[in-house]
N, C-alpha and C positions, 0 to 999 in steps of 0.2 A: 472833719477828722475821720480818717478811715485807715484801718489796718486789715491786712488779709494774710491768712496762713494757708499755705498749700502743703498738704501732707499726703503720704502714701496710705491709701485706705486698705491695702492688702499686705502682701509680704515684700513689698519693695519692687523696684524695676517697673513702675507703672507709667513711665514717661513724664515724671515730674519736671525733669530738666527742660523739656520742650515747653511745658506750661509756664515755667518761670521765665523762660526766654520770651514767650508770647506776651505775657502780662508785664514783663519787666519794663517795657517801653512806657507803661502807664504809671510806674512807680518812681519815687525819688530816692528811695533806699531799698536795697534787697539784702536780707540778712539770713545767713546760715546759722543755725542755732544748736545743732547736735551732730555727733558722729565725726568721722574723719575720712581718710582716703580708703576706707573699707566700703564706701559708697561711691556710686558712679552716676553721673548725669550726662546724657548725650543730647546735643543740640544740632539739628541739621537746618542750615539756612542757605537757601539758594543752591542746594546741592552739596555744600561744603559741611563736613562733619567736625564738630568741636566736642571734645571729651573732657569733662570736669570731674574731679574727685574731691577737691577741697575748695576751689574757687567757686563762689556763687555763680550760677548761670546768668545772672543779671550783668556780669562784667562786660558783656558784649555791647551793652548800651552805654555809650560814652558819657552821657549826662547823668548816669545813675551812680550813687555811692554804694559799693558792696561791702558788707561787714561780715567778718568771721567772729561769731559771738563767743562769749565766755564758756559756753557748754561744749565747745568743740575740742577735738583731739587733733593737733596739728603736727604733721611730720614736716619739719623745715625744708629738708632736702626735696621732698616730693612737691611741696608748695612752690619752691623756686623753679623747679623743672617744669611744672605745669604753667606757671606764669610765662616762662620763656617760650614754651611751645605755643601758647595762646597768642603771644605777641608776634610770633612768626606768621601765624595765620591772619591776625588782625593787629597791626602795629599800634593802633590807638584804642585803648581800653578805658573803661570807667575807673573811677577812683576806688582803691581798695584799702580798708583799714582793718586792724586786728585788735581784739580785746586783750588787755593785759591778763585777764583771768583765764583765757584759754590755756589748756595744758599742752605740753610738748611731748611728742612721741620720739623716742630714742632707739638706737639699734638693740639695746638690751630688752626693750619691750617686744620687738619682733622676734628675737631669739627665744624669749620666754613663751611667746605665743606658740611657736613651733614645738618647743619642748613639752609644754603642757598638753597640747593637742595630741602629741605622740604618746604621752603618758596615759591618756584616756583609753587607749586601745580601741576596743570595739564600741566605746561610748563617745566617739568623736562628735563634736558640735558642728563641725564644718566651717570653721572660721576662715577668714581671708588671709590669715597670717601676716596682717599689717601691723600687729602690735596694739590694736585699739583696746581690746579687753584688758590686757595687763596695764595699759596706761590708765584706764578708768579704775582699775584696782588700786593703783598708786594714789589716785585722787581720793578715793574713799579711805585709804590707809593714811592719808595725809603725808605722803612722802613724794608726791608729784612735784614737777617743776613747771611753773606757769610762764607764759610769754613775758610778763612783766619782769620776772627774774632772769629769764633767758637772755634778754637783750641788755642786761647790766653785767659787764664782764666780771666785776669784783664779786658780786652776789652769785652769779652763775657758777664760777669755778668752785667755790666752797660747797654750794648745794650739790653740784654734780659729783664731786669727790665723795661726799657722804653717801649719796644714793648708789653710786657704782660699787662701793665697798659692800653695801647691804645686798645689792642685786647679785653680785658675783657669788656670794655664799649660796643663794638660791639656785643660780644657774648651775653651779657645781653639784649641788644635791640632785639636780635633774639630769646630770650626766653631760652638761655642756661645757664648752671652753670659756673661761672668764674673759670679760671685756677689759682691754687695756685703757687706762684712764687718759694718758697724755694724748695719744692719737685721736681719741674720741673728743676730748676737749678742744684740741686744735682745729679739727674739722668743723665741729659745730659752732665754734666761736666765729668762724667765717660766715656761716649761715646766719648767725645772730646779728652780725654787723650789717648784712644785706637786708634783713627784715626789720631792723630797729626803726627805720622811718615810718613803717606801717603801723607800729604799735602805739595806739593813742587811747584816750578815754572814750571808747565807743559807747559805753553805757549812757553817759551824760548826753552825747550827741544824739543817740537814738531816742532817749526819753524826751529831749527837747524837740526833736522832729515830730514825735507823736503828739506832744502837747500843742505844737504849732499847726497841727492839722495836715501835715504832709502825708502822702500816700506811701505806706511802708508795706513791703511784701516780705513775709517770712518764708524761707525756703526750707522745707523739711527734707530729710534724707531717709532712705530705707522705708519701712512701712509699719503700720499700726501693730501688726501681729508679730513684729520683731521687737516690740517695746519690752523693756526689762520687767515691767509690772504686768502689762496687759497682753503680752505675746505668748507664744507656745513655749514657755519656759521648760527646760533650759536652752532650747534652740532659738535663742534670741540674740539681739545685739546688747551692748553694754550701756546704752543711753536711752533717751526718751524721744522717739521720732513722732510721737503723737502731737496733737495741737497744743496740749498742755505743756509740752516741752519747749514751746516757743517762749513761754514765760520763764521757765527754769533756766534756759540757756542764754537769755539776753538781759534780764532785769526789768523787762516790761511787765507791768501788772496785768492780771486777768481781765479787769474791766476795760483795759485798753486794747483788747483783741476783739475786733468787731465782726469779722467774717472768717469762716474756715471752709475751704474747699477740699474735698477728698478726691484724689486721683485714683481711678480704678480701671483696670483693663476689662475688656468685654469677655475675658476668660481669666484664669488664675495661673500664676506661676510662683515658684519659690526656688531659692538656691540653697544648697546644703541639706543638712539633715532636718528631721522634724515631721510631724503629722501633716497629711495632705489628703483629706477624704475624697476630693474630686479629681485626683491625679489620673491622667490617661497614659498608661504605659503601653501604648499601642500605636497603630498607624495614624489614628486621628491626632494623638498627642504629638507625634513626630511631624505631621503636616502643619500643625499650629506652630511648632518650634521653627520649622523651616520657613514658613510664610512670614512669621513674626521676627525672624532672625534672633531668636531667644538664646543669646549667649551673653554672659556677664560682661559689663563694661569694665569692671575692675579685675575680675578673675579670668574671664574668657570661658568659664565653665558653662556647659549647656544647662539651661534652666529646666526644671521640672514643670510640665504644663498640664493643665486640666481645665474642666468646665468652670464657668463662673460660679463661685461660692457665695450665694446671696445671703445665706445664714450668717456667714462671717461678715459680709459687707454691711448688713443691717446693724450688727453689733458695733462695727467700726463707726458707722454714722452716729451712734449714740455716744460712744467713748469720746469722740472728737467734737461733739455738738455741731455737726456739719450743717452749714447753711446751703450748701449745694454740692453736686457731684460733677466731676470731670470724667467722662467715660471715654477711654482711649482704645486704640487698636481695633476699632470696629471693622476696619478694612481687612484685618487679618483673618476674620471668620468667613470672608467671602469664599464660596465654593466648598465649604466644609460639609454642607448638607444640613439636616435638622440639627438644632442646637439645644443642648441640655443645660439647665440651670439648677443648682442645688438650692432647695427651699427649706431644708431642715436636715437634722441628723437623727438617726436611730441608734440607740445604744442598748445592747442586749434585747433587741426587739421593741423597745419603747421609744416613742418620739420625744425628743428633748424640747423643752420650752426655750432654752437659750443655748449658749455654747457650753461645752464640757468644762468641768472644774479642774481636771488634771490633763496633762499631755498624754498620759497613757490611755485615758478614756477617749481623748480626741483621736488618737491613732486607731482606736478600736471602733470608731463610729462608722456607720454606713450612711452614705449620702442619699437623701431623698430627692428625686429629680422631677422636674416638669420639662416637657419637650416643647420647643417652639420652632416654627418654620424658619429655615435659614434663608440666605440670599446669595447671589453670585454676581460676578462682574466687578469691574473696577469702579469703586465708589470714591476714590481719592479726589475727584473733581467736585464733589458735593460741597456747597457753601452755605446751605441752609438745611434745616432738619427735613423740610419737605422735599429736598432733592434726593434724599435717601430712598432706597426701595421700601415699600410699605412694610415688608416683614422686618426690616431693620428698624424702622420707626416704632413698630409694635414691640420689638425687643427692648428698645430704650424705655418705652412707656412701662413695660412690665417691671423693669429694674427700678424705675422711679416709684411706682405704686407699691412694690414690695418693701422698699427701704423707707418710704415716706419722705423722700428728699428729691427735689427737682434737679435736673441737669442744668448747669451753667454753661458748659462747653462740651462739645463732642470732637474727638480727633479721628480723622479718617486717613492719616498718613503721617510719616515722621517729620516732614518739612513744616516750617513755621506757617506757611500759607494754607496747609491742609487742615484747617481748623474751622469748626462751626460754632458760632456764639449763639446760644439759645436764650439766655436770660442774663443781661448785663447787671440787673439790679442785685443779683446774687454775688457779684464781685466786690465792688467798692461801695455799694449802697446807693 
């Protein structure tokens, strides 16, 4: 019996999609457990690029069942468009099923997202405007509509009518135009009819698979420091992208999670607002952005780039009880020169023992650096740790020693084959 969670150990965009695709061939089920189409996973296979926002990256493996769990925020229109595009690229896909407990994102969520962000003025959070935050607000306020209701026409109509009346009052207070019920119901009823065959009792199927000893891969979205509780609040997402979120978003108990791997870049990036002590707003930061093609899969926005923040990564290893690391984008640092890594923070001249307690303090922190020798040349052909330049090997060892966690996998390029397996015992056991 073996289950494996793959999470983002930083602020997201760590190449989790590639890792899920790489390991998906070894799993029988792949499960997305949080977030919505505010997240993006890119998979490059034999030179062809697949972009996923809702569909688990395991869908490309035809023998794998992919699950959208109850903790997810699902935009029906986006999901159907994504499935259509993926089928154009690969006609035969794996089986996909959707939890009845997953919540539905509607146009009024997107409108409220935009209106609320505008109303914040200079205090913008930097949302993707996909409506995910307002949908999770509905979930907590107990006015959300779940997939199990959405695909039942009689239930859906009454629920939607009540919610639209409530939402229109809020939309008008924020200066927006109210949503018309009939066109919305007619359009989304068509989406519901198309998605109804996918909505099944995923919780029971997943729990049965775990108890039967099948290999189950849980696919996290975004990253640890965007977690609603453990992130740089309020510059966070509205769900739980940590390893613990795999239990919350699927109904699988914590004792049935056996391994957790944290995906981290060899440097650090984040999108949107929020503190970033190692940010490089200079030529080196731009070089990393250009070499790493650091632009959002979902938004297209340029990502903020900086040196690897080991102080944050070490905390992430503890928050997620990581059994191993997956260090990606090592190839991007080729030719950058000497490489700095952040080993701690100073606040008001004093070295902190851990992470700051408030976002304001985090923003005021000064990064403490150690400088390591860099490397150059194309390393994408490396297929073992020993193939890497010695300075790159030393860099990996420094990260492992500082965090107290060994590397399971190293990634030296975006394609599936540009992957180094270091220790398979950290994967499925």
